N, C-alpha and C positions, 0 to 999 in steps of 0.2 A: 527257323520258324517264322520270323518276321517277313522274310522274303516270300515264303510260300503263302502266307496270309495275304500279303499285298497282291500277289499274282492271282489268287482265287477271287479276291474282291473285285479286281479290275476286270477279269474275265466275265464275272457275273453281270457287270454293269454294261458290257458291250452289247450293242444290238446287232444281230447277224441277219444277213439276207440269205435266202435259200440257195444252196449250191446248184450250179447249173452244169450240165454235161456238155463237154466239147470234144469233138472227134476230129482227127486230121490224118493225112497221110502225106508221104514224101514221094509220090509217084512222078511228079513233074514240078517244074519251077513256075508253072502258069499262075499259081496262087499269088506269087510275088509280083505280078505284072503291074500292080499299082505303086510299087516302090521304084525309086530311081535305079538305073543300072548299077550293078555291083562294081566296085573298083577292081582294076587289074594291077594296081600299084603294089610293089613289094618292098619290104624292108631290106631284103638281101636276095640274091639270086636263088638261094636254097630255101628261102621262106615262101609260104603260100600267099597268094593274093586273097582278097575277100571272095572273089569269084571262085578261085580254086577251093577254098574251104567250104564254100556254099555247095559246090558240085558234089562234095563228099556226102552231103545229106540228101541231095535230090537225085543224083545219078547212081544207077545200079547196073552198069554196063557189062559187068563180068570181067573187066580188066582194070588194072591200076594205072593211072596217068603217070607219065614220066617224072613230073615234078614230085609226086608223092613217093614214087619208087626211089628217087634219089635220097629223100629224107629217111625212108625206111632202111636203105642200105647203110647210111651213116649210123643210125641207131643200132642196127644189127652188128656192125663191126665193133661198136663200142662195148657191147655186152656179151658178144659171143666168144667162145674159146675154140680155136682151131676150126673156125667156120661152123661151129655147132653152138646153138643157143639152148641152154637148159630151160626146161619148163619153169623152174623156179624164178627165172629172170624175165619172163614175158610181161609180168605186171610192171616191172621197172621200165621196160621198153615202151609200153603203152603210155606211161606217165611222161616219158621223155618225148614222145611224139605228140603230146598235148591232146590225147584222146579224152573223151568224157570219162571222169573218174569211175572206176569199177573196182569191186572187191578182188583181192588176190585169188580167192578161191574160184571166182567166176572166170578170171583170166586163165587160170590153170586148167579149168574144165574145158574151155574152148580149145586150148592147146592140145588136150587129150583127144578131143574130137578130130583134130587135124591129122594126127598120126598116132601110132601105137608105141612110139619110142619115147625115151626120156629127153631127147634133144630134137631140135629142129634145124635143118640146113636152111639156106636162104630161100629156096623154092618153097619149102614147108612154111617158112615164116611168111612169105607172100600169101600163101593159102590161109594161114592163120589170120593175117590182117584183113583179108576179104571177109572171112567169117565174122571177125570182130566188128568190122564196119557195118555189117548187116545188124548185128546185135546193138551197136551204138545207135543206129537210126531208130530202132525200136525203143531204146531207153530214152532218147531225146523226145520221141513222140509221146511216150507215156508221161514224162516229166512235164512237158508243155501242157498236156491235157490236164494233169493234176493241178498245175499252177493256174491255168485259166479257170478251172472250176472250183477253186478254193473259196471259202467263205470270206466275205468282206464286210466292213462296217457300212451302215446305210449312208453315212456321209463321206464315203471313200471317194477321193478325187485322184484319178490316175496321174502319176508323175513318172516320166520315162526312167530317170535315174533310180528312183526308189524301186520301180517295177523290175528293172533288170538286175539290180543288186539283190533283191529278194529272190528272183528266179535263179541267179547264179548260186546263191547260198543254198537253195534247195537241192542243187546238184553237187554241193560240196566244194564250191569255188568261192573264196572270199575276195572281194574287190573293193577298191577305193573310189570315192566319188569323182575325183579329178580324172582318173583313168577311164571310168565309165563314160563321162561326158565326151572325151576325145574319141572313144570307140564308137559312140552313137553318131558322131559326125562323120567318122570314116565310113561307117556302114550306110550313110545316107539317111539316117534316122533322126536327124536333129529336130524335125518338126513333127515327129510321131510320138505317140504315148507308149508304144511297145506293149499294147494290150492284145495284140493279135498274134497268132502262132507264127505267121510268116515274118513278122517283125522281130520276134524273139529269135527266130532261126537266123535271120540276117545278122542280128547282134552277135550271136555265138560265132558266126563265121568271121566277123570283123575282129572280135576278141582274139580269136586264134591267129589271125593274120599278123597281129602285132604282139602276140604273147601276153596280152593284157597290159602293155606298157603305154605310157604317154610318149609323145614325140621327144620331150625333154629327157625322159628316161632313156630312150633309145640312143639319142645323141651322146649321153653320158656313157652308156655301155660301149658305144663305138670308140669313144676316147680311151676308155680303160683298156679295151681290146688292142687298140693301136699301140698303147704304151707297153703292152706285154708281147706284141707281135714279134715273131722270130724270123730268121732268114729261112728260105725254102729248104725243106728237107724231105727225104723219101717218105712216101705214104703208102698205105696198104690198098687203097682203092683208086683205080685209074681216074675216076671223075673228081677225086678230091685234089688232084695235083695243081689245078689252076686256081683253087680257092685260097684266100688269105687264111692264115692259121697261126696259132701260137703253140709253143711246146706244151706237152702234157703237164710238165712240172709247174707251168705258169697258171694253170687253171685255178688252183686253190688261192694263190695270192691275188689273182685278178678278181675272183668272186668276193674275196675279203674286202677289196677296195670298193666293190659295188655295195655290199651289204653292211660294211662297217664292222667294228670289233665285236658288237653285240650279236652278230649273226654266227659267231664262231662255232657254237654248239651245233646249230643246224647245218653249218657248212661241213663239219666233220662227218655228220651223218650222211650227207649227200655224197661227199668224196669217198667215203667208205664203200658206198654202193657201186662206185665206178673204179675202185682201186686197181682191179686187175688190168685195166687198160691205161692206167696212169703211171704205173711203176712196174718193175720186174722186166720180164723178157718181152711182153707184149705192150709196147708203148705207142699209143695212137695220138697224133697231134689233134688239136681242137680247132675247128674252123668257126667263123663268126656265128653261123646259124646255131651251132651246138652251144656256143658260149651264151648266146641269147636264151636258149632253152634252159641252161643251167641257172642263169640269173632269174628266170621266171620260177623255176622249181624252188630256188632258195627263198625268193620273196613269198611264194605261196606258203612255205613252211613257217616263215616269220609271221605272216598275216593270220594263219590258222591258229598259231599259239596265242596270239593276242586276242583273236575273236572268241576263242574258248573262254578266256578270262572275262571278256566283256559280257558274253552271254550269261555267265554265272552271276553277274551283278544285275543283269537286265531282268528283274523278277517278273515284270508285267509284259515282257516280250514286245515292247513297243519300239524297240530299236534305240532307246535312250536310257542313259543313267544320269544320276545327279553329279554335279561337279565335285562334291565332297567324296564321291565314290572313286574318283580317279586315284586316290592314294591307295585304296585297296586293289585297284586294277593293276597298279605298277608293282605291287609287292610280289606276287608269284612270278613276275617277269624279271625279277632280279634287283628290285629297288625297294628296300624297306626305308622309307623316308622319315627322318626326324621332323619335328614341328618346324624348326628353322629352315630345313631344306624344302619342305612342302610349301611353306609360305612364300619363300623366295621364288620358287619355280612357278607358283601360281601367278605371282606378280609379273614375272618376266614374260609369261605367255598370255597375259591378259585374261586369265580364266577366273571365274568366281565360283565359290562352293555352291551357289544357288543356280548355276547355269544348267540347262539341259544339254547333255553331251551325247552326240551320236558317235558311231564307231570311227568315222573319219577324224573327228575332233579328238577322240581318245587316242587314236594312232598318232596324230600330230603331237599331242602332249607327250606321249611316250618317246617320240623322236627327240623332243626338246630335253627330256630327262636324260636320255642316253647321251646327247651332246654335252651335257654338263656332268655326266657320270653320276648323277644324283647328288652331287655335292653343292654346297653354297660356294659363292665366289671366294669367300675367305678361306674355306677348307681347300679349295683348288689351289689358291695361291700358296698356302702352306705346304701342300704336297709337291707343287712344282719347285718351290725353293729347296725342299729336301732332295728331290730328284737331281737338281742341278749340282747339289753338293757332292753327289756320288757318281754322276755320269762323267763320261770322258769328253774330250774336246769336240768330238763329232756329234755330241748330243745323244749318245747311246749309253745305256746302262747295262753292264755285264750281268748276266743272270746270277753269277756267283756272288754279286754284291747285294742282291735283293734282300737277303736275310739281315745283312748289316744295316741296310737302310730301314728296314722294318723295326729293328731294335732301336735305331736312332729316334724314330718317331713314336716309340712306346709299345710296339707289338712284340710279344714273346712268342715266336713261331718256330716250330720244329723244322728240321731240314726236309722231312717228308711232306709237311704241309706246304712248304715253299715250293718244292718240286711239283706238287699237284697243281698249285695255282699257276706256276710258270708254264706248265704244259698247256693249260687252258688259254693262256694269253699269247705265248710265243708260237703262233701258228706256223710261221715259216722256218722254225727250228734254226735260227741263225745265232742263238745263244746270247742275244742282246735284245733290249727292248727300248723303244722310243718313248717319249712322254705320254703319248696316247695309250700305248700298251700298258705303261706303268699305271696310269689313272684307272684303266680297266681292272688291272690287278688289285688296285686299292679298293675298288668297289667290291671285288670278291672278298677281300680281307674284311671290309666293313660289314658285309652280310654275315660272314662267319662270326665276327665279334658281336654283332647285334643278336645273333642266335644264342651265343653264350650268355650275354647279358640278360636276355629274356628268360632263359632257363633258370639262371641263378635268382633272378628277381621273383619269378613265379613260385618257385619251390620254397622260397623262404618268406613269402607273404609280406613283403615290405609295405604293401598297400594297406594292410590291416592297421587298426588303431593300436598305438603303443608298440608297434612291431619294429619301427625304424629308429630306435635309439642309436646313438653314435657307435657304440661298440658292435651292435648288430649290423649296421651298414658296413662297417669296416670288415666284419667277418664275410659278408656276402661279396664285397669287393675282392677279397682274397680268393674266394671261389671263382670269381670271374677273371682272375689272373693279375690283380693289382694289389700292391702292398704299400699303401700310403702311410706316411708317419702322421702323428697327431696334428701337426701344423697344416699339412696339405689337406687332410680330411676336414678339418674345421673350415678351411677356406672354401672347399667344395660345397659343404653344407650351407654356408652363408650365401653362396651363390644361388642355390635353389630356394633358400628361404626368401631371398629378395625377389625371386621370380614367381613366388607363390606355389611352388611345386612341393614344398616341405612344410608340414604342420608340426611346429615345434612343441606345442602344448600337449597334444596327443600324438606323439611322433608317428607319422605315416608318410610315405614317399610315393608319389606317382611314378609310373614307368619313365615318363619323359624326364622327371627329376632325377631318377636313378641314372638314366642315360647321360644327363649333364654332369652328374657327379663322377661317373666312370670315365667319361671323356676328359674331364678336367684332370683327373688323376693320371690318365694315360699320357696326357701332354706334359704334365708337370713332373711326374716321377722320373721320366728319362733324363731330365736335366741333372738330377742327383745321381741317377744310375750311371750316367756316362762317366762320372768320376771313378766308378767301380767297374767299368767296362761291361756293364749290363749283367754281371753275375748276380745271382740271387743271394739271399742272406746266408743260407746254408753253405753255399759255395765260397762266399767271402769268409765265412768262419773257418772253413777248411784251409784256405790260403793263409789266414791270419795265424792259425795254429802252427802251420809249417814255418812261417816267417819268425814267429816268436820263439820257436825252438832254437834259433841261432841268436836272437836278440835277448839273451839272458839277462843283460843289465838294463833292459827296457829303455834304451837310448833312442828308439824310434828309427834306427837304421842298423844295417848289418854291413860287414866288410865285403869286399868283392870276393875274397877267398871263401867266406861263408856262403855267399850267393852261388858260387860255382859248385860248392859241395852239395847244396840243395838240388842241383841239376845233374849231379854225377850219374844218376841212374836213368837218364833220358838218352835219346838218340842224338843229342847235340854234340857229343864227342868233346866235352869240355876239357879232357885230358890232353888234347892235341892243340898245336898252335893255331891251325885253321879253325878248329871247333871253337876255341876261345874267341878268336877274331869275329866269327859270325855271331857269337853270343853277345859280345860287346856292341856290335852293330844293332842287334835286335833290342838290346837294353836302351840304346840311344833313341831308337824309334818309339819305344814304350814311354820314355820320358817326354818326348814330343807329343805323343798321343794324350798323355796325362795333362800336359799343359793346355792342349786344345780342348780338353774336356773340363776346363775351368778349375783344375787342381792348382792350388797356390804353389808358387815356386819353392816356398819353404818345405812343402811336402813332396816335392819332386826330387830334390837333391841333385848332386852332380859328383863327378869324379868317382872315387872308390867307395863313397858312402851310398849304399843302396837302400832306398826307403820303400815303404810298403806299397803305396799306390802304383809306382812304376813297375813293381813286381807283378801286380795284378794285371796291368796292361801288357806286360811281357808274356804272361801265361795266356792272356786273351789272344794274342797273335798266334801262339802255337795252336790253340784250340781252333781258331778261325782257319788256319792253314789245313788242319785236319778236316774240318767241316767242308771246306772247298773241295778237298780231294774226294770226300764221300759223295758230295753233290755231283761232281764230274763223273765218278765211277758209275753211279746210278743212272745218270743221263746217258752214258755210253751203253749201258746194259739195256735200257729201254729202247734205244735205237736198234740194238742187235736182235732183240726178240721179236716175235710176231704175234704178240698178244694185244688185245684191245685194252683200253683204260679200265673197263669193268673187270676184265680178267686179271689185270695187274693188281687191282684192289683186292680181289679174292685171294690171289696168291700171297699178298701181303698179310691178309688175315691168317692164312694157313701157316705162313712163316712165323707169325707171332705166336700161334698156338704151339708150334714145335719148339720155339725158344722157351716158352713158359714150361712146357713139359720137361725139357732138358734141365732147366733150372731147378725144378722140383726134384728131379732125380739126383742132381748134384747135392742138393740140401739134404735129401734123405740119406745119401751116402755119408755125408759129413756128420750128420747126427748119429749115425750108427758107429762111426769111427770114434766119436767122442764119448761113447757110452763107457761107464766105469769098467775097467778090465777085471777079469776074474782074479780072485786072490790066488797067488802062486807062492813060491817059496819066499821066505822072509829075507830081506836084504840086511847085510851088515851095516853098521853105523857109517863106515867109510863109503860103502857103495851107495847108501842112501844120500849122503852128503854130495857125492859126485853127481848123481842123477839130478838132485835139486839144483846144483850149480849149473849144469848143462841147460836145465829148463829155464833158469833165470837168464842165462846168456842168450838163449833163443828168443825169449820174450823181449829182452833189451834190443836185439838186432831187429826183431819184427817191428818194435815201436819206432826205431830209427828209420826203417824203410817206409813206415806209414807217414812219417813227418816230412819226407822229402817232397819237393815240388814235382818230381817225376811221378810219385804216387798220386798226387792230386791231379796232374795232367792226364794220367791214365784213366782216372775215374771220370773226368770231364769229357774224354774222347772215347769212352767205352762204346763198342759196337756190338749189337746183338749178333750172335752166331749160333749155328747148329752144326754138329758133326755129321758126317755121312751116315753114321749108324742110326741117327734119328730119321733120315730119309728112308733107310731100309725098313725101319719100324712102320713108318707111314705106309709104305707099299704093302707091307704084310697086313695092315689093318684093312687095306682095300682088296685083299685076297690075291695079291701078286706073289707068286712063288719065285724066290731069288735063289738061283743055283750058285755054286762057288764061282764059275766063270763070270756070271752076271754081276755078282757082288764085287768081284775084282774090277770089272769094267766100271761099275758105278763109283768105286773109290778113286779110280784113276781120273774119272770125269770130275769128281768133287774137287780133287787137287787141282785140276786144270782150271776150273772156274773160280777157285778161291784165291784171294789176294794174300792170304796167310794160311797156307794149306794145313799147317799143324794145328791151327785153331778152329778150323771148320769153315762153313760158308756164311758170308754176310748176305743181306737181302739181294743185292745185284747178282752175286754168284749163284744164289738159290734160284733166282728168276731164270738165269741162263741155263742152269741145270734142268729146271722144269721144261724150258723151251726145247732143249735137246731130247728129253724123255718123251715129250708129247709128239714132236716131229718124227722121231725114230720109232715111236710106239715101243719103247724100251719095256721088255717083259710083258708086253700086251697091257700096258697101264691104261690105255684108252678104253679097251673093252672092260677092264676090271673096274674103272671108275664109273662107267655107265651102268654096269651091273649093280654096283654098290648103291647108287642113288635110286635105281629102279626098284631094288629090293626093299628100299625104305619108303617107297611111295612118294618120291620127291620129283616126279615128272609133272609138267603142267598138262593141260588138256590137249595141247597139240602134239604131245609126245616129246617135247624138248625139255632139257634139264632146266630146273628152276635156277634163277640167279641168286647169288649170295650164299651158296653152300661152301663148306670148307673143302669138300672134294667135288663140289658141284660144277657149275657150268664151265667145263672145258669145251668151248665152242667147237674145237677141232675134233671132238670125239663123236659128233653126231654121225650116224650111219643111215643110209637109205637103200632101198631096193631099187636097183637101176636095171631097166631092160634096154639093151642096145640092139642094133641091127645084127650084130655078130652073135648074140646070144638070145634069140627070141624066146626060147623055152626055158631059160634058166634065170632065176633071180639071184643076183650076186650082191652081197653087202659091200658097199664101197665107202671107204673113208674119204670124204669129199676133199679134204686138204692133202691127203696122201696120194690121191690118184695121179 
């Protein structure tokens, strides 16, 4: 409301001049005679010069110049399949060729006008490009006329940089001031105001010639390309053979070096659009021109995302925001900055909260924030120290150790959450991360933690008077994942009281104060938790109960024989010589780990006396080995399947729903079995005593089994599973009819993908089973799923499945009617991925 009021007030105060009408045409280049000659200089032999780009607007000769034809052929080979380009890809090709932005619908409409088929061969594609160039000329003409005739303030003074930046933005292109200044010079427009149509057209041509980059940018891109450059290899097009190139597999890592780690989300989106030519049977090398294009596309995506957030804050649309709004600008871009982080970053970059900030300054500030990962120097130093503790001699951290490191610094994170964050950071899939990737991962963890803090704080209203008494703050901290003792909590509250964030008289706590309290607890609690191997209170109690079952005299230690008995029902094979030797070695490592966690020597013990805390660290190693195996198994499954991250998330939700359903069924069966039996014939006294004795013995044995360490370890390493019968039920719910042979095949596949066939499928196995079912269209599951969501009205306006549905967006299930040259009169439903 405040922003809208501010915008309305400023708009009312502006004095406007009458709009004027401007008309122009591109019939000849004569209008530009007052400008200096256009440059013929090229960034690369495949790139256009300013004159080449200008000719596309002025010349309509009916044929395509050779230099333009070469670029078209590169783009065509990149996106075509077996020399045919699908209509759905033409918009991507136009973007790749740096044409003026156009809607996907318009691009498809022009493709339909080119021929009646669903695909274009190269000759058709050339015809399509000619048609589009005519359309592009008209679009540019109209855009320039609209820009020239726009309303201006009475005191408006033309400025070339501001003029062309505004013009480009009206065409959907976001530009930076330093790049615009160099492009103006390249176009011979240094001394012009760019208020005339021919000057704007010249600028567009110069902008295209260098893909919107500065000379420094281009030199940097050349260095990155050279570092990725491969030895000559066979290529698909004759004219590509003499060009420098890199392997297709190097495109992603090269672009990551250009854009930095914070471009990863945009980079995945870009690479996904080109994946057919980067992996699989059709692998096309990348030459420098195309690498430059991809760098431009990646930067455009990053600039567009930032510009959207800037415009949301620019209420009066004057191209400026206040310095204090930079904090809000950074938040949706991945940086929720605390007061300490915000103040330090402002000071480092020399920005004041009272400054007027244009988009260039906001972008520069964001780059500075990304360079520091949004952390203060003290926070970065702490994280680097923790990283060095767990990394190897090469300075790389194994992905399997990430969860251990997170626990060390106070984050209780599940294997699934760690997997998700690692996938977002480890772009090259080398299963390790360097310090920069780790700091990026910690930013993701920080954002997730802040979200949890914010939710817990807001829902429990700690900001209200008398709401932040000590016990209530402790309760909210537990909700946020921390369990401080009284001493730690009092120390944290004293910290915020001294900083003025905590009102002790009428207890209330600001969010910044709560953040300081939570962070203090997060950093302090692990020092105590390390002694207990990061197990929570409930888990420690289970371990203590098991240990005490053998320490009947309460001596504080148990014999080695008692310790081995507690492990008798594990897979450690303590009844064999080799098994016992491995157990002794693991116990010694556990004692060393306890000492490293600051456990006193008196509580570590030695020899045949086994004390409690080394037992805790012994169990932790077993649990860690299990979690590492789970992590590795899921990682391998994710590489084996062909689902996107979004689809994997939806299958995870589906798996969770099936697990819950199976648990409820088991509980219902158990409750029914425990119902009081019907009264039958009476037992004799002897028979009754015998039944009672058997029941008591069974209860004793059950209690003994529950007290072993093996039982505790099994609870700590429990993995959710679903049997194949639940998958059959799921398919029945979708309307799939399973015959006896299909059911048999499904059970065989379930056993194939399961690591423990008798127990059913874990999530990696379930994901691989789903991948097989979708790819093979088992039992026509694709058609059944699509029919299910359609019948429930769960399609969006474009006819695609909505995301986030349990049986929803199987992206592989979409079907389209395709008309081919071979079947002009017949519409055939084609499964795009099965074709």
